[in-house]
C-alpha positions as CSV (number, residue, x, y, z in Angstrom):
1,M,-4.5,46.4,-40.5
2,R,-4.6,42.6,-40.9
3,L,-0.8,42.4,-40.4
4,R,-0.9,44.6,-37.4
5,S,-3.8,42.6,-35.9
6,G,-1.8,39.4,-36.5
7,F,1.2,40.9,-34.8
8,L,-0.9,41.9,-31.9
9,G,-2.2,38.4,-31.8
10,V,1.3,37.0,-31.6
11,L,2.1,39.4,-28.8
12,F,-1.0,38.3,-27.0
13,V,0.1,34.7,-27.2
14,V,3.5,35.6,-26.0
15,A,2.1,37.5,-23.1
16,L,-0.3,34.7,-22.3
17,V,2.5,32.1,-22.3
18,L,4.8,34.2,-20.2
19,S,1.9,35.1,-17.8
20,T,1.1,31.4,-17.6
21,V,4.7,30.5,-16.8
22,V,4.8,33.2,-14.1
23,F,1.4,32.1,-12.8
24,A,2.5,28.5,-12.7
25,G,5.7,29.4,-10.9
26,F,3.8,31.1,-8.2
27,A,1.3,28.3,-8.1
28,L,4.2,25.9,-7.5
29,H,5.4,28.3,-4.8
30,R,1.9,28.2,-3.2
31,S,1.9,24.5,-3.4
32,A,5.4,24.4,-1.8
33,I,4.1,26.5,1.0
34,T,1.2,24.2,1.6
35,T,3.5,21.1,1.3
36,Q,6.0,22.6,3.7
37,E,3.2,23.3,6.3
38,R,1.8,19.8,5.9
39,Q,5.3,18.3,6.2
40,A,5.9,20.3,9.4
41,L,2.6,19.0,10.7
42,E,3.4,15.4,9.8
43,S,6.8,15.9,11.5
44,D,5.1,17.0,14.7
45,A,2.8,14.0,14.6
46,W,5.7,11.7,14.0
47,T,7.7,13.3,16.8
48,V,4.8,13.0,19.3
49,A,4.2,9.4,18.3
50,T,7.9,8.6,18.6
51,D,8.0,10.2,22.0
52,I,5.0,8.3,23.3
53,D,6.5,5.0,21.8
54,T,9.9,5.7,23.4
55,R,8.4,6.3,26.9
56,L,6.2,3.2,26.6
57,R,9.2,1.1,25.7
58,E,11.1,2.6,28.6
59,K,8.3,1.6,30.9
60,R,8.2,-1.9,29.4
61,S,12.0,-2.2,29.9
62,T,11.6,-1.1,33.5
63,V,9.1,-3.8,34.2
64,A,11.4,-6.4,32.4
65,L,14.3,-5.2,34.6
66,W,12.3,-5.6,37.8
67,A,11.2,-9.1,36.6
68,S,14.8,-10.2,36.7
69,N,14.9,-9.6,40.5
70,D,15.2,-12.9,42.3
71,A,12.8,-11.8,45.0
72,V,10.0,-11.3,42.4
73,A,10.2,-15.0,41.5
74,D,9.7,-16.1,45.1
75,H,5.9,-16.6,45.0
76,G,4.0,-15.8,48.1
77,S,7.0,-14.6,50.1
78,T,7.4,-11.4,52.0
79,A,10.4,-10.5,49.8
80,Q,8.2,-10.8,46.7
81,Q,5.5,-8.5,48.2
82,R,8.2,-6.1,49.3
83,A,9.7,-6.0,45.8
84,V,6.3,-5.3,44.3
85,T,5.6,-2.5,46.7
86,T,9.1,-1.0,46.1
87,L,8.5,-1.2,42.3
88,R,5.2,0.7,42.7
89,R,6.7,3.4,45.0
90,Q,10.0,4.0,43.2
91,T,8.4,4.3,39.7
92,A,5.6,6.1,38.1
93,F,3.3,3.0,38.1
94,E,0.0,3.2,40.1
95,G,0.0,-0.5,40.7
96,A,2.0,-3.7,40.4
97,S,1.3,-7.4,40.8
98,V,2.9,-10.9,40.3
99,V,0.9,-13.7,38.7
100,A,2.4,-17.3,39.0
101,A,2.6,-19.6,36.0
102,N,-0.6,-21.3,37.1
103,G,-2.5,-18.0,36.8
104,T,-2.7,-17.2,40.5
105,M,-1.9,-13.7,41.7
106,T,0.7,-14.0,44.5
107,A,1.5,-10.4,45.2
108,F,-0.2,-7.0,44.7
109,D,0.2,-3.4,45.6
110,A,-1.5,-0.2,44.4
111,A,-1.5,3.4,45.6
112,D,-5.1,3.5,46.5
113,A,-5.5,-0.2,47.6
114,S,-6.3,-1.1,51.2
115,P,-5.0,-4.3,52.9
116,E,-8.4,-5.8,52.4
117,D,-8.2,-5.2,48.7
118,R,-4.8,-6.9,48.6
119,A,-6.1,-9.8,50.6
120,T,-9.0,-10.1,48.2
121,L,-7.0,-10.1,45.0
122,V,-4.1,-12.3,46.1
123,G,-4.9,-15.9,45.4
124,Q,-7.4,-15.1,42.6
125,D,-7.0,-16.6,39.1
126,F,-5.8,-14.1,36.5
127,G,-4.7,-16.7,34.0
128,D,-7.4,-15.6,31.4
129,R,-5.9,-12.1,31.1
130,T,-4.2,-11.4,27.8
131,Y,-1.3,-9.6,29.4
132,V,-0.7,-12.6,31.6
133,Q,-1.0,-15.1,28.8
134,T,1.4,-13.1,26.6
135,A,4.0,-12.8,29.3
136,L,3.7,-16.5,30.2
137,R,4.6,-17.2,26.6
138,G,7.9,-15.3,27.3
139,Q,7.0,-12.0,25.7
140,S,6.7,-8.5,27.2
141,H,3.3,-7.0,26.6
142,I,1.6,-3.6,26.6
143,S,-2.2,-4.0,27.1
144,T,-5.0,-2.2,25.3
145,P,-6.0,0.8,27.4
146,F,-9.2,0.3,29.5
147,E,-11.3,2.7,31.5
148,A,-11.2,2.3,35.2
149,E,-14.0,3.1,37.6
150,S,-12.4,6.5,38.3
151,G,-12.7,7.4,34.6
152,N,-9.0,7.2,34.0
153,Y,-7.6,5.1,31.2
154,V,-5.2,2.5,32.4
155,V,-2.4,0.5,30.6
156,I,-0.9,-2.7,32.0
157,L,2.7,-3.7,31.1
158,S,3.8,-7.2,31.8
159,A,7.1,-9.1,31.5
160,P,7.9,-12.8,32.1
161,I,9.6,-13.9,35.3
162,R,12.2,-16.5,34.6
163,T,14.0,-18.9,36.9
164,N,16.9,-20.9,35.2
165,G,15.4,-19.9,31.8
166,T,11.9,-21.2,32.7
167,V,9.0,-18.8,32.8
168,V,7.6,-19.1,36.4
169,G,5.2,-16.1,36.4
170,T,4.6,-12.6,35.2
171,L,5.3,-9.2,36.6
172,N,2.6,-6.7,35.8
173,A,2.6,-2.9,36.3
174,A,-0.2,-0.5,35.6
175,F,-0.1,3.3,35.1
176,H,-2.7,5.9,34.3
177,L,-2.8,7.7,31.0
178,T,-5.3,10.4,31.6
179,A,-4.7,11.3,35.3
180,T,-1.0,11.9,34.7
181,D,1.2,14.2,32.6
182,F,1.9,11.3,30.2
183,F,0.4,13.0,27.2
184,E,1.0,16.6,28.4
185,R,4.7,15.9,28.0
186,A,4.2,15.0,24.4
187,T,2.5,18.3,23.7
188,A,5.7,20.2,24.8
189,S,7.3,19.3,21.5
190,L,4.4,20.7,19.4
191,T,4.7,23.9,17.5
192,S,2.7,26.7,19.0
193,G,-0.9,26.8,18.0
194,R,-1.3,23.1,17.3
195,S,-3.5,20.6,19.1
196,L,-3.2,16.9,19.8
197,R,-5.5,13.9,20.0
198,V,-4.5,10.4,20.8
199,A,-6.8,7.4,20.1
200,T,-6.6,3.6,20.1
201,R,-7.0,1.5,17.1
202,A,-10.7,1.2,17.9
203,D,-10.9,5.0,17.9
204,T,-11.3,5.3,21.7
205,T,-10.0,8.7,22.7
206,L,-7.2,8.6,25.2
207,Y,-6.3,12.2,25.1
208,D,-7.9,15.2,23.4
209,Q,-6.5,18.6,23.5
210,S,-8.1,19.6,20.2
211,R,-9.1,23.2,19.4
212,E,-12.0,24.4,17.3
213,F,-10.5,25.5,14.0
214,D,-12.7,26.7,11.1
215,A,-10.6,24.9,8.5
216,P,-8.0,22.7,10.3
217,L,-5.0,21.0,8.8
218,T,-4.4,17.6,10.2
219,A,-1.6,14.9,10.2
220,T,-1.7,11.4,11.7
221,A,1.1,9.1,12.9
222,T,1.0,5.7,14.6
223,V,2.7,4.7,17.8
224,E,4.6,1.6,16.7
225,S,4.4,-0.4,19.9
226,T,0.6,0.0,20.4
227,G,-0.9,1.1,17.2
228,W,-2.4,4.2,18.8
229,R,-3.2,7.0,16.3
230,V,-1.7,10.5,17.0
231,T,-3.5,13.3,15.3
232,V,-2.0,16.8,15.2
233,A,-4.2,19.7,14.0
234,A,-3.3,23.3,13.2
235,D,-5.3,26.4,12.2
236,R,-5.3,27.0,8.4
237,T,-5.6,30.8,8.9
238,P,-1.8,31.6,9.0
239,L,-1.3,29.4,6.0
240,E,-4.1,31.2,4.1
241,R,-2.5,34.5,5.0
242,R,0.8,33.4,3.4
243,L,-1.1,32.2,0.4
244,R,-2.8,35.5,0.0
245,Q,0.5,37.3,0.1
246,S,1.8,34.9,-2.5
247,T,-1.3,35.6,-4.6
248,G,-0.6,39.4,-4.4
249,L,3.0,38.8,-5.6
250,Q,1.6,36.5,-8.3
251,V,-0.8,39.2,-9.7
252,G,1.9,41.9,-9.6
253,S,4.4,39.7,-11.5
254,V,1.8,38.9,-14.2
255,L,1.1,42.6,-14.6
256,A,4.8,43.4,-14.9
257,T,5.2,40.6,-17.4
258,L,2.4,42.0,-19.5
259,L,3.9,45.5,-19.4
260,V,7.3,44.2,-20.5
261,V,5.7,42.3,-23.4
262,A,3.7,45.3,-24.5
263,S,6.8,47.5,-24.5
264,L,8.7,44.9,-26.5
265,G,5.8,44.6,-29.0
266,V,5.7,48.3,-29.6
267,W,9.4,48.4,-30.3
268,A,9.3,45.3,-32.6
269,S,6.4,46.5,-34.6
270,R,8.1,49.7,-35.5
271,R,11.3,47.9,-36.6
272,T,10.0,44.9,-38.5
273,I,6.5,45.7,-39.7
274,E,7.5,46.0,-43.4
275,Q,9.4,42.7,-43.4
276,I,6.6,41.0,-41.6
277,E,4.1,42.3,-44.2
278,R,6.2,40.9,-47.1
279,L,6.7,37.7,-45.2
280,S,2.9,37.5,-44.7
281,D,2.3,38.0,-48.4
282,G,4.9,35.3,-49.3
283,L,3.3,32.9,-46.9
284,G,-0.1,33.7,-48.5
285,E,1.3,32.7,-51.9
286,L,2.6,29.4,-50.4
287,E,-0.8,28.8,-48.9
288,A,-2.3,29.3,-52.3
289,G,0.0,26.6,-53.7
290,E,2.4,29.0,-55.5
291,Y,5.5,27.1,-54.5
292,D,7.8,28.8,-57.1
293,T,7.7,32.0,-54.9
294,S,11.0,33.4,-53.5
295,L,11.5,36.0,-50.9
296,D,14.1,38.7,-50.1
297,L,13.6,40.5,-46.8
298,G,16.8,42.5,-46.7
299,P,20.5,42.3,-46.0
300,A,20.2,41.8,-42.2
301,T,21.6,38.4,-41.1
302,E,18.4,37.4,-39.4
303,W,16.1,38.4,-42.3
304,R,18.5,36.8,-44.8
305,R,18.3,33.6,-42.9
306,I,14.5,33.8,-42.9
307,S,14.5,34.4,-46.6
308,D,16.7,31.4,-47.3
309,R,14.6,29.2,-45.2
310,F,11.4,30.5,-46.8
311,D,12.9,29.6,-50.2
312,A,13.9,26.2,-49.0
313,L,10.5,25.6,-47.5
314,A,8.9,26.6,-50.8
315,A,11.1,24.0,-52.6
316,T,10.3,21.4,-50.0
317,L,6.6,22.0,-50.2
318,D,6.7,21.7,-54.0
319,R,8.5,18.4,-53.8
320,R,6.3,17.0,-51.1
321,E,3.1,18.1,-52.8
322,S,4.1,15.9,-55.7
323,Q,5.0,13.0,-53.4
324,L,1.7,13.3,-51.5
325,S,-0.3,13.3,-54.7
326,V,1.2,9.9,-55.7
327,F,0.8,8.5,-52.2
328,S,-2.8,9.6,-51.9
329,R,-3.8,8.0,-55.2
330,V,-2.2,4.7,-54.4
331,F,-3.5,4.7,-50.8
332,R,-7.1,5.4,-51.8
333,H,-6.9,2.5,-54.3
334,N,-5.6,0.0,-51.8
335,L,-7.9,1.1,-49.0
336,R,-10.9,0.7,-51.2
337,N,-9.9,-2.8,-52.1
338,D,-9.3,-3.7,-48.4
339,M,-12.6,-2.4,-47.4
340,S,-14.3,-4.4,-50.1
341,V,-12.8,-7.6,-48.6
342,I,-13.9,-6.7,-45.1
343,M,-17.5,-6.0,-46.3
344,L,-17.6,-9.2,-48.2
345,S,-16.4,-11.2,-45.2
346,T,-19.0,-9.5,-43.0
347,E,-21.8,-10.4,-45.4
348,R,-20.7,-14.0,-45.3
349,I,-20.8,-14.1,-41.5
350,L,-24.3,-12.5,-41.4
351,S,-25.7,-14.9,-43.9
352,A,-24.1,-18.0,-42.3
353,E,-26.7,-20.6,-41.0
354,D,-24.7,-21.1,-37.7
355,T,-24.8,-17.4,-36.7
356,D,-26.4,-18.3,-33.3
357,E,-23.6,-20.8,-32.5
358,A,-21.0,-18.3,-33.4
359,V,-22.6,-15.6,-31.2
360,Q,-22.8,-18.2,-28.4
361,S,-19.1,-19.0,-28.8
362,S,-18.2,-15.3,-28.8
363,A,-20.3,-14.8,-25.6
364,E,-18.5,-17.8,-24.0
365,R,-15.2,-16.3,-24.8
366,I,-16.2,-12.9,-23.5
367,Y,-17.5,-14.5,-20.3
368,S,-14.3,-16.5,-19.9
369,R,-12.2,-13.4,-20.3
370,A,-14.4,-11.5,-17.8
371,E,-14.2,-14.3,-15.3
372,S,-10.4,-14.4,-15.7
373,F,-10.3,-10.6,-15.2
374,M,-12.3,-10.9,-12.0
375,A,-10.0,-13.6,-10.7
376,T,-7.0,-11.3,-11.5
377,T,-8.6,-8.4,-9.6
378,E,-9.3,-10.7,-6.7
379,H,-5.7,-11.8,-6.7
380,A,-4.6,-8.2,-6.9
381,R,-6.8,-7.3,-3.9
382,T,-5.4,-10.2,-1.9
383,I,-1.8,-9.2,-2.7
384,H,-2.5,-5.7,-1.4
385,D,-4.3,-6.9,1.7
386,E,-1.7,-9.5,2.6
387,L,1.6,-8.1,1.2
388,L,1.4,-4.5,0.4
389,D,-0.5,-2.6,3.1
390,G,2.6,-1.7,4.8
391,R,1.7,-3.3,7.9
392,P,3.8,-6.1,9.2
393,A,2.1,-9.5,9.1
394,T,0.7,-10.5,12.5
395,P,1.4,-14.2,13.2
396,V,-1.9,-16.1,13.4
397,P,-1.4,-19.7,14.7
398,A,-3.4,-22.3,12.8
399,D,-3.8,-26.0,13.0
400,V,-2.7,-27.6,9.7
401,R,-5.3,-30.3,9.9
402,T,-8.1,-27.8,10.2
403,V,-6.7,-25.6,7.5
404,I,-6.5,-28.5,5.0
405,E,-9.9,-29.9,5.8
406,D,-11.5,-26.4,5.4
407,V,-9.8,-25.9,2.1
408,A,-10.7,-29.4,0.8
409,H,-14.4,-28.8,1.9
410,S,-14.5,-25.5,0.1
411,L,-13.1,-27.0,-3.1
412,R,-15.5,-29.9,-3.0
413,T,-18.3,-27.4,-2.8
414,R,-17.1,-25.3,-5.7
415,Y,-16.1,-28.3,-7.9
416,P,-18.6,-31.1,-7.0
417,E,-17.6,-33.1,-10.0
418,A,-14.0,-33.5,-8.8
419,T,-12.6,-35.8,-6.2
420,V,-10.8,-33.9,-3.4
421,E,-9.0,-35.9,-0.7
422,A,-7.2,-34.7,2.4
423,S,-4.7,-36.7,4.6
424,V,-2.8,-35.2,7.6
425,A,-0.2,-37.6,9.1
426,D,1.0,-35.4,12.0
427,A,-0.6,-32.7,14.0
428,A,1.2,-29.3,13.7
429,V,0.6,-25.6,14.2
430,V,2.0,-22.9,11.9
431,D,1.9,-19.1,12.0
432,G,0.0,-19.0,8.7
433,G,-3.6,-18.8,9.8
434,R,-4.4,-16.1,7.3
435,R,-2.1,-16.9,4.4
436,L,-1.8,-20.7,4.3
437,P,-5.5,-21.2,3.3
438,I,-5.0,-18.8,0.4
439,V,-1.9,-20.7,-0.8
440,L,-3.6,-24.1,-0.7
441,T,-6.9,-22.8,-2.3
442,E,-5.0,-21.2,-5.2
443,L,-3.0,-24.4,-5.8
444,G,-6.1,-26.5,-5.6
445,E,-8.1,-24.3,-7.9
446,N,-5.3,-24.1,-10.4
447,A,-4.9,-27.9,-10.4
448,I,-8.6,-28.5,-11.0
449,A,-9.1,-25.7,-13.5
450,H,-6.2,-26.9,-15.7
451,N,-7.0,-30.6,-15.5
452,D,-7.7,-32.1,-18.9
453,Q,-9.4,-35.2,-17.5
454,P,-13.2,-35.6,-17.8
455,P,-14.9,-33.6,-15.0
456,G,-16.1,-36.7,-13.2
457,T,-12.6,-38.3,-13.1
458,R,-10.5,-35.3,-11.9
459,H,-8.6,-36.1,-8.7
460,L,-6.9,-33.7,-6.2
461,A,-5.2,-34.8,-3.0
462,F,-3.8,-32.8,0.0
463,D,-1.2,-34.7,2.1
464,A,0.6,-33.2,5.1
465,W,3.3,-34.4,7.4
466,R,5.8,-33.1,9.9
467,A,9.4,-32.8,8.7
468,D,11.7,-31.6,11.5
469,E,10.9,-28.0,12.2
470,T,8.6,-27.6,9.2
471,V,5.3,-28.9,7.9
472,A,5.2,-30.3,4.4
473,I,1.9,-30.1,2.4
474,A,1.7,-31.8,-0.9
475,V,-1.0,-30.8,-3.5
476,S,-1.2,-33.6,-6.1
477,D,-3.4,-33.8,-9.2
478,D,-3.7,-36.2,-12.2
479,G,-3.7,-33.4,-14.8
480,P,-1.4,-32.9,-17.8
481,G,1.4,-31.5,-15.8
482,M,2.4,-27.9,-15.0
483,P,4.1,-25.9,-17.8
484,E,7.7,-25.3,-17.4
485,T,7.3,-21.5,-17.0
486,E,4.8,-22.0,-14.2
487,R,7.1,-24.5,-12.4
488,E,10.0,-22.1,-12.7
489,L,7.8,-19.3,-11.3
490,L,6.9,-21.4,-8.2
491,V,10.4,-22.5,-7.3
492,G,11.8,-19.0,-7.8
493,N,13.9,-19.5,-10.9
494,L,11.7,-17.3,-13.2
495,E,12.5,-13.6,-13.8
496,E,9.5,-11.8,-15.2
497,T,10.2,-10.5,-18.7
498,P,7.9,-9.7,-21.7
499,T,8.6,-13.3,-23.1
500,A,8.8,-15.2,-19.8
501,H,6.0,-14.7,-17.3
502,G,3.2,-16.5,-15.5
503,S,-0.3,-16.8,-17.0
504,G,-1.8,-14.7,-14.2
505,L,-1.4,-13.5,-10.7
506,G,-2.6,-16.7,-9.0
507,L,0.8,-18.5,-8.9
508,W,2.7,-15.3,-8.3
509,L,0.4,-14.9,-5.2
510,V,1.3,-18.4,-4.0
511,K,5.0,-17.7,-4.4
512,W,4.9,-14.4,-2.6
513,L,2.7,-15.7,0.3
514,V,4.9,-18.7,0.8
515,D,8.0,-16.5,0.8
516,S,6.3,-14.3,3.4
517,L,5.9,-17.3,5.6
518,D,9.6,-18.2,5.3
519,G,8.6,-21.3,3.4
520,S,9.7,-23.0,0.2
521,I,8.0,-24.7,-2.8
522,A,9.0,-27.7,-4.8
523,V,7.3,-29.0,-8.0
524,S,7.6,-32.6,-9.3
525,T,5.8,-35.0,-11.7
526,P,5.6,-38.4,-10.0
527,D,5.7,-41.3,-12.5
528,G,5.5,-38.9,-15.4
529,E,1.8,-38.1,-14.7
530,G,0.1,-35.2,-13.0
531,T,1.8,-32.6,-10.8
532,T,2.7,-32.5,-7.1
533,V,3.4,-29.1,-5.6
534,T,5.0,-29.4,-2.1
535,V,4.8,-26.4,0.2
536,R,7.0,-26.4,3.3
537,V,6.5,-23.8,6.1
538,P,8.0,-23.5,9.6
539,V,6.0,-24.7,12.6
540,D,4.9,-22.3,15.2
541,G,7.9,-21.4,17.4
542,D,5.8,-21.7,20.6
543,E,4.5,-25.2,19.7
544,E,5.8,-28.0,22.0
545,G,6.8,-31.4,20.7
């Protein structure tokens, strides 16, 4: 009975394994169904976002094309007004206007505007409008949607008007988002039964054709040119129906597997029960330590192979039992001696008179490692936010003098014992308003933290000057000099390996941020003392001078 129970146990394990495999296979199939549905939903969201983006770009191109009309550049003329009116009537725009380079509106036309409205608006100053400022800088612009008095959301597209290469004004065209079929056209590409919602970056709803689903599936995509979020939703009910069908097939397959295993078990038990009983008895003898046991299960090739392997296993166990006995005796002896040494050393530490100082030293080391870890996590967070969020970096113009003075002030506050100086020879603006302060702060903190001079004599200096189309910023210290590995890291000659790497993320962060600004780094040791790290970044492309 014990043998039969054991055999049934093996069959149970086999049935369980096979059932698990079948179950897992159908689980993967269910997962594939869900993934397929989610991918289809994401494809719809991407298609809608792409369609919206394409039509926005087409409208922007239309405005840019009309801005090249010579009549549009003739401020205050009848021809200019006629061109603006024609633009409005021949396109889908609800209104159009021209603003001169000084910010004054010189022409205006709208579908619902009276002559009095035109007379009122023409001559007013619109120079403070973002869409005007952007176009005057020579860039086409799509404005953030705003709600008009009618309740419609309006978008203004603007393009620079140039005469002989010089921007002399802006051509601006407005169209309604919610009072037109702009978004309805996008829904035409959606799979049946799905709904659409479009919102701005600030989560202002521009279009909402959502349906009430008990358990919706959603996917989101972004309109590249504006950052609007497109959310497509679908009812989960059809998906659940498919999953229930898959579950039914899953259960049926598991039952069929169990039936096949049971049939195989009945056949195998009738053909091999005697050999299995003899094998079980032989294994019991091996378990009891009788390694001189031999086994003969019959002439069949399979059983002969099992018998031979059983005999070989018995011989191997006999040999290894002897080896293990020797190893165990020697290992216990050595371990006991080693533990005695550890216990004796521990007693000496506990009985030492300077235990408190040792504990204090250990605490200082623990705190130093924790502080280093926190700095590493902060660097990792910055690397994500600035380099790895998938979003392209938005240029932020910054005055170099202000950046350096702010960084120097921050370092003086954090390290009051050190002398931090700042000198800016030439005024300059760079597109590094977010990243340049991080670079300079990291270099300054690294220089102060690794300076082996007494705290009260440590010196750090920031010097900046204009060099052609770049700004050079030198960070100089009077420390022991930067290690060769760190210097190679900054100048880009170090390839990270298990034996050649930086001491932390700080300098890697500096290197990556400067690279993102299209800049360069040089490291030198003037007069053989201290270190000077010189960062060069391009000036703002729109800066004059």
